[in-house]
C-alpha positions as CSV (number, residue, x, y, z in Angstrom):
1,M,435.6,178.8,15.1
2,P,437.8,177.1,17.8
3,I,436.6,175.9,21.3
4,T,438.2,178.6,23.9
5,R,438.2,178.0,27.4
6,C,435.1,180.2,28.0
7,S,433.2,177.8,25.5
8,L,434.5,175.0,27.9
9,Q,433.0,176.6,30.9
10,L,429.8,177.5,29.0
11,I,429.7,173.6,27.6
12,A,429.9,172.5,31.2
13,A,427.2,174.8,32.6
14,Y,425.0,173.5,30.0
15,I,425.7,169.8,31.0
16,A,425.4,170.8,34.7
17,L,422.1,172.3,34.0
18,G,421.0,169.1,32.0
19,L,421.9,166.8,34.7
20,T,420.4,169.0,37.6
21,T,417.1,169.0,35.7
22,I,417.3,165.0,35.0
23,G,418.0,164.5,38.9
24,A,414.6,166.8,39.7
25,E,412.7,165.0,37.2
26,S,413.4,161.7,38.6
27,A,412.4,162.6,42.0
28,A,409.2,164.2,40.8
29,A,408.5,161.1,38.5
30,A,407.7,159.2,41.8
31,T,404.3,160.7,41.9
32,L,402.2,159.9,39.1
33,T,398.8,161.1,38.3
34,W,395.7,159.9,36.3
35,T,392.4,161.7,35.3
36,L,389.0,159.8,36.2
37,T,385.8,160.2,34.0
38,F,382.5,158.7,35.5
39,T,379.8,157.7,33.0
40,S,376.1,156.4,33.5
41,N,374.0,155.2,30.7
42,D,376.8,156.6,28.3
43,T,376.7,159.9,29.5
44,V,379.5,161.6,31.4
45,I,378.2,162.5,35.1
46,G,381.6,163.4,36.8
47,T,385.2,163.9,36.7
48,G,387.8,163.3,39.0
49,E,391.8,162.7,39.5
50,F,394.0,160.5,41.5
51,S,397.8,160.4,42.1
52,Y,400.0,157.6,43.5
53,D,403.5,157.3,44.4
54,D,405.6,154.5,42.7
55,A,408.5,154.7,44.9
56,K,406.7,153.6,48.0
57,V,404.5,150.6,49.1
58,V,401.6,149.7,51.6
59,V,402.6,147.4,54.2
60,V,399.7,145.3,55.5
61,R,399.6,142.9,58.1
62,S,396.4,140.4,58.5
63,P,394.2,138.9,59.7
64,Q,392.4,140.0,62.7
65,P,393.4,140.6,65.6
66,Y,396.9,141.5,64.2
67,S,395.6,143.7,61.1
68,D,397.8,147.1,60.8
69,Y,399.5,148.8,58.2
70,Y,402.2,151.3,57.4
71,I,403.8,153.2,54.1
72,A,407.4,152.6,53.4
73,D,409.9,153.1,50.5
74,K,409.7,149.7,48.4
75,D,413.2,148.5,49.0
76,D,412.6,148.9,52.9
77,P,412.9,145.7,54.8
78,I,410.0,144.7,57.0
79,R,409.4,146.6,60.3
80,P,410.3,144.4,63.3
81,D,406.9,144.7,64.7
82,F,405.5,143.4,61.5
83,I,407.6,140.0,61.5
84,P,405.6,137.3,63.2
85,P,407.2,135.9,66.1
86,F,406.2,132.5,64.7
87,P,405.6,131.4,61.3
88,G,401.9,131.4,60.5
89,L,400.7,133.7,63.2
90,W,400.0,136.4,60.4
91,T,400.7,137.3,56.9
92,V,402.5,140.5,55.5
93,T,401.7,141.5,52.3
94,R,403.4,144.7,50.2
95,Y,401.1,146.5,47.8
96,P,402.5,148.8,45.5
97,N,401.6,152.6,44.6
98,P,399.9,154.0,47.8
99,L,397.6,157.0,46.7
100,V,398.8,160.3,47.4
101,S,395.6,162.0,46.5
102,F,391.8,161.5,45.2
103,I,389.0,163.3,44.3
104,A,385.6,162.4,42.4
105,N,383.5,164.9,41.6
106,L,379.9,163.3,41.0
107,P,376.1,165.0,41.4
108,G,375.5,165.8,44.8
109,Q,378.7,164.9,46.3
110,T,382.6,165.5,46.1
111,W,384.4,162.3,47.2
112,T,387.7,161.9,48.8
113,L,388.8,158.4,50.1
114,N,388.6,157.4,54.1
115,F,391.4,154.8,53.9
116,P,394.7,154.2,52.7
117,S,394.6,153.0,49.4
118,W,396.6,151.8,46.5
119,W,396.8,151.1,42.4
120,A,398.2,147.9,41.6
121,P,398.2,146.9,38.0
122,E,401.2,144.8,38.5
123,G,400.5,143.9,42.2
124,P,399.2,141.3,44.1
125,G,395.0,140.8,44.2
126,S,392.9,143.7,42.6
127,L,393.7,146.7,40.5
128,L,391.9,148.9,43.2
129,G,392.9,148.0,47.0
130,S,392.6,149.7,50.2
131,F,393.1,148.9,54.2
132,Q,389.5,149.6,55.8
133,C,388.6,149.7,59.4
134,G,385.3,149.6,60.9
135,R,383.7,148.7,64.0
136,S,384.1,144.9,63.5
137,G,387.9,145.6,62.7
138,C,390.0,146.2,59.9
139,L,390.6,144.2,56.7
140,T,391.9,144.6,53.0
141,A,389.2,145.4,50.1
142,N,389.5,145.3,46.6
143,Q,388.1,148.7,46.2
144,W,388.2,152.4,46.6
145,F,385.5,153.6,49.1
146,A,384.5,157.2,50.6
147,G,382.0,158.1,53.0
148,S,380.4,156.6,56.0
149,T,380.8,152.6,56.7
150,L,377.3,152.8,58.4
151,G,375.6,154.2,55.9
152,L,375.1,157.5,57.4
153,A,375.5,161.0,56.4
154,P,377.5,161.9,54.0
155,G,376.5,158.6,52.3
156,Q,378.7,156.1,50.3
157,F,381.1,155.8,47.4
158,A,382.9,152.8,45.9
159,M,384.9,152.1,42.8
160,F,385.5,148.3,41.9
161,G,387.3,146.4,39.5
162,G,389.6,147.5,36.7
163,T,390.2,146.1,33.5
164,P,393.1,147.4,31.0
165,I,391.4,148.9,27.8
166,A,394.6,150.5,26.5
167,A,398.3,150.9,27.6
168,D,397.4,154.0,29.6
169,R,393.7,153.6,30.4
170,Y,391.8,151.4,32.8
171,S,388.1,150.9,33.4
172,G,385.8,149.6,36.2
173,T,382.3,150.0,38.1
174,F,381.7,152.7,40.9
175,V,378.3,153.3,42.7
176,S,377.6,156.8,44.5
177,A,374.9,157.4,47.2
178,P,375.1,160.9,48.5
179,I,371.9,160.7,50.8
180,P,371.8,157.6,53.1
181,S,369.0,155.5,52.3
182,S,367.5,157.3,49.6
183,P,367.5,155.3,46.4
184,T,366.8,158.2,44.2
185,S,370.0,159.7,45.2
186,L,372.0,156.5,44.0
187,V,374.0,156.6,40.7
188,S,376.1,153.9,39.2
189,G,378.2,153.2,36.1
190,T,381.6,152.9,34.6
191,W,385.0,154.6,35.6
192,T,387.7,155.3,33.4
193,A,391.2,156.1,34.3
194,T,393.6,157.8,31.9
195,A,397.2,158.3,32.5
196,V,398.5,161.8,32.5
197,P,401.6,162.2,30.4
198,E,404.6,163.3,32.6
199,P,405.8,166.6,31.6
200,I,408.7,167.2,29.2
201,T,411.5,169.0,31.1
202,L,414.5,171.2,30.0
203,A,416.9,168.1,30.5
204,G,416.8,166.9,27.1
205,A,416.8,170.2,25.3
206,A,419.5,171.3,27.4
207,I,421.7,168.4,26.5
208,A,420.7,168.3,22.9
209,G,421.3,172.0,22.4
210,T,424.6,171.4,23.9
211,G,425.3,168.7,21.4
212,Y,424.2,170.7,18.3
213,W,426.5,174.0,19.6
214,L,429.2,171.7,19.8
215,S,428.8,170.2,16.2
216,R,428.6,173.9,15.1
217,K,431.9,174.9,16.9
218,R,433.8,171.8,15.8
219,P,436.6,172.9,13.2
220,K,436.0,171.8,10.0
221,Q,438.4,168.9,8.7
């Protein structure tokens, strides 16, 4: 069957749909999600989830008394107020993948993080990082933290470490103490983070379908 003008318009619509979907997928892919499993004595005691934006960075200025941070696109230049007036006054470090969301459901408490944090498998320093502030000032810590820095209610939670155990899986340690000053409320063990596969969009299917449709419509030689 010959390709008509109507057929060409239909092909153009399919291709436009595919390209639009690809664009939407690229924008959505900036936020990536991982699931969390918490185990203690080989028993699963909690679950959770976190997501991060791989198109942004956390820009940290240190040490005290100059400590501060902001979140920027990863290709943005350093903000003027973060550039030291003379070399050595402070340092500026860019940490990839700032967290967008975090939740950990553990016995006695559901935790959300207090401080700006990041997930840095290929970044400087630890896999887990955060910019934490307390009464003594602010610092960069190799952990994710939730709760009271003073050990008051609602207790404390922290995740440490992070060792790759597969291409899409990491593991480390955690502690959770939802009741301050109560040893019986403290649980500790191992966390495991597993990457959530990105959803399959219609882009590939639309383009592949167009190719198949064209092959069926091409006149036989």
